[in-house]
C-alpha positions in Angstrom: -27.2 -11.5 -31.8 -24.7 -12.8 -29.3 -25.8 -13.8 -25.8 -23.3 -14.3 -23.1 -24.0 -15.7 -19.7 -23.8 -13.2 -16.9 -21.5 -14.2 -14.1 -21.8 -12.1 -11.0 -18.2 -12.5 -9.8 -16.1 -14.0 -12.6 -12.4 -14.7 -12.0 -9.7 -17.2 -12.7 -6.1 -17.6 -11.7 -3.5 -18.3 -14.3 0.3 -18.9 -14.2 2.7 -18.0 -17.0 5.5 -20.5 -17.5 8.5 -20.2 -19.8 10.9 -23.1 -20.7 13.7 -23.7 -23.0 15.2 -26.7 -24.8 17.8 -27.1 -22.1 15.1 -27.9 -19.6 15.2 -24.6 -17.7 11.8 -23.5 -16.5 10.7 -20.3 -14.8 7.3 -18.9 -13.8 6.0 -15.3 -13.5 3.8 -15.9 -10.5 0.1 -16.2 -10.5 -2.2 -13.6 -12.0 -5.8 -12.9 -11.1 -7.8 -12.3 -14.3 -11.1 -11.0 -12.8 -12.6 -8.9 -15.5 -13.2 -10.3 -19.0 -15.3 -9.3 -21.9 -16.0 -11.5 -24.9 -13.2 -13.9 -23.8 -10.6 -11.1 -23.6 -8.9 -10.3 -20.4 -9.3 -6.6 -19.5 -7.8 -6.6 -16.0 -5.0 -8.7 -14.6 -3.4 -8.4 -11.2 -0.2 -10.0 -10.2 0.4 -11.6 -7.8 -3.2 -12.6 -7.4 -4.7 -10.5 -4.6 -7.4 -13.0 -3.9 -5.0 -15.6 -2.7 -3.4 -15.4 0.8 0.4 -15.5 0.7 0.4 -18.8 2.7 -2.6 -20.4 1.1 -2.6 -24.1 0.0 -4.0 -23.1 -3.4 -1.0 -20.8 -4.0 1.4 -23.5 -2.9 -0.3 -26.1 -5.2 -0.1 -23.7 -8.1 3.6 -23.1 -7.5 4.4 -26.8 -7.2 2.4 -27.9 -10.2 3.6 -25.2 -12.7 7.2 -26.3 -12.7 6.7 -30.0 -13.2 
């Protein structure tokens, strides 16, 4: 039997970053991964609709991901 904790409003924000050996780095914006089952993402929305376009969280994600 597998027992999973029920989270009423689960969600996380992730950012996909690609880089090469020449030091070039790009990002594919942030994604809201709000529906998961057994640690597998079922629904992803990009850009994350839960973040306001001018929010400090979105600005922090953008500055941190390219360091």
